[in-house]
N, C-alpha and C positions, 0 to 999 in steps of 0.2 A: 511523347511516349517515354516511359521510364523502364529501366531494367529491374525486374522484380527481385532479382538476386541482390540488389543493392538496397533493399528495404527490410525492415524487421517488423514483426507484428507484436503489438503490445496491448495489454489491458490497461486502460487509462481511467482513473477515477479522481474525484475531487474530495479533498479534505480541507476544510476551511476555504481559503482562497487559493489553494495550491492544486495544480493538476499533477498527479503522481502516476507513475506507470511501473508495471512489471512486464518482463517478456512473457508472451503468451505461453511459452513452453514451461514457465515456472508456476502457472496458475492451474490448479487442479479442477477447480469448480467455483462458480459464483452461485450463491444460494440466497433466496429470500429469507432473511433472518427476522423472525417475528417475536413478539413478546411471549410466545408459547414456550420459549426456552426458560429454564429455571433462572429466576433473578438472582438467587443465591450463587449459582455457578457463574453467572455473568459478572457479578460484582467481585468475584474471586479471579477474574481474568480467564475464565474457561467457558466454552460452549460445547454442547453435545450436538453433533450432526450425524444422524444415523447411528452407527455403532462406534463412532470415533469421538474421543474427547480431544478438543482442540484448544490450544492456548491462543488467547486474543492478543494481538499486538495493538496496543491502544495508541495509534498515531495522534489522535486528538490530544491525549495527555502529554505525549512527547513534545508536542508543539506548544504546550502550556495552555491548552484549551480545556473545557469541561469534557472529560473523557468518558469513562465507562458509564457514568450516570446518564450521559447523552444516549449511549448505546441501549441502556435499559429502558429509558422512557420513550424512545422513538424507534418504531420498527425500521429496519434498514436492510442493507444487503451485506453479505459476508463474502469477501474474496478469500478463498481457501488456497493456500500455497504451502511450500515446504522450504526448509533450509538445505544447506549442502549435506547435512547428516540425515535428511529424510523426515525430520520432525515436522509435524503439521502445525500451521499457524493460520489464524483468521484475522483479516483486517476488516473492521466495520466501516462501511461507507453509507452515506445518506441516499445516494441516487444510484441507479443501475450503471455499472461501468460500461465503457465503450471499447470496442476493438478498433485499434488505429494502426495503420501502416505508416511507419516513420522512415524517411530516407536516412540511411546510415550515415551519410555525409553531414546531416544536421545534428548528430549526437556528439557532444563534446564531454571529455572527462573533466571532472572537477578536481581541484587541488585537494590533497589530503587535509582534512580539517584538524585543527588543534582542539584541545579540551575547552577552549574559551569561545569557540565558534557558536553561532546561533544554532538552535536545535535542528532547524531544517537542514543545515549543512552537514550535520552529523548523521542524517538519515539517508542521504542520497549520494550517489557516486558519479552520475552523469546528468547532463541536461540536453534537451533538444529545444532549439529555438526556431520557430516556424513563423513565416509571415501569415497573417490571418486577417483577411479583409483589409481594413485600414490600421490594424493593430499588429502586435506580435504575440504569439502564443508560446508560452514557456511550459515545458513538460519536464518534470524531474523524475529520473529513474531511481527507484528505491534500491538500496543495497540491503537486502534482507538480512544478511549476516551481521551488519552493523546494527540493525534494528533489534535483532534477537539479543545481542550483547547488551544493548541499552535498556531492554525491557525489564521492569522491576521483577516480574515473575521468573525471569531467567535464573536468578540467583537463589531461588527457593530450594 
């Protein structure tokens, strides 16, 4: 048996071969994002969900993968979150995310990355390493403020 106060709940999703997570308290909504959204808005890094215009954080692009074009061509899910200023952001993911309880003792802080680090290291602040069957499961915790600063649309 485990002490529930020693775990944290996270929304976990996959981008490329990486498992990424946000604290559940930072996620406002997960929506089924279809091609019904305006392709012009999407290619500009924006989506409209209800009455809100939301900036898209293109993590595919930040990892050097095919970014917004992937988002436009394939229906996916949008994880809606906010930064410390309350600004809304959406993260496009290919599969529905999971809610996962992580033991806080498994979460480790990553060293501050330099400007020469790999893109992934500039996007995350912590990592959880968990035994999983005969393998190890690694989940990276996104640092939303770092991602907002790195987003091309942030400087517009």
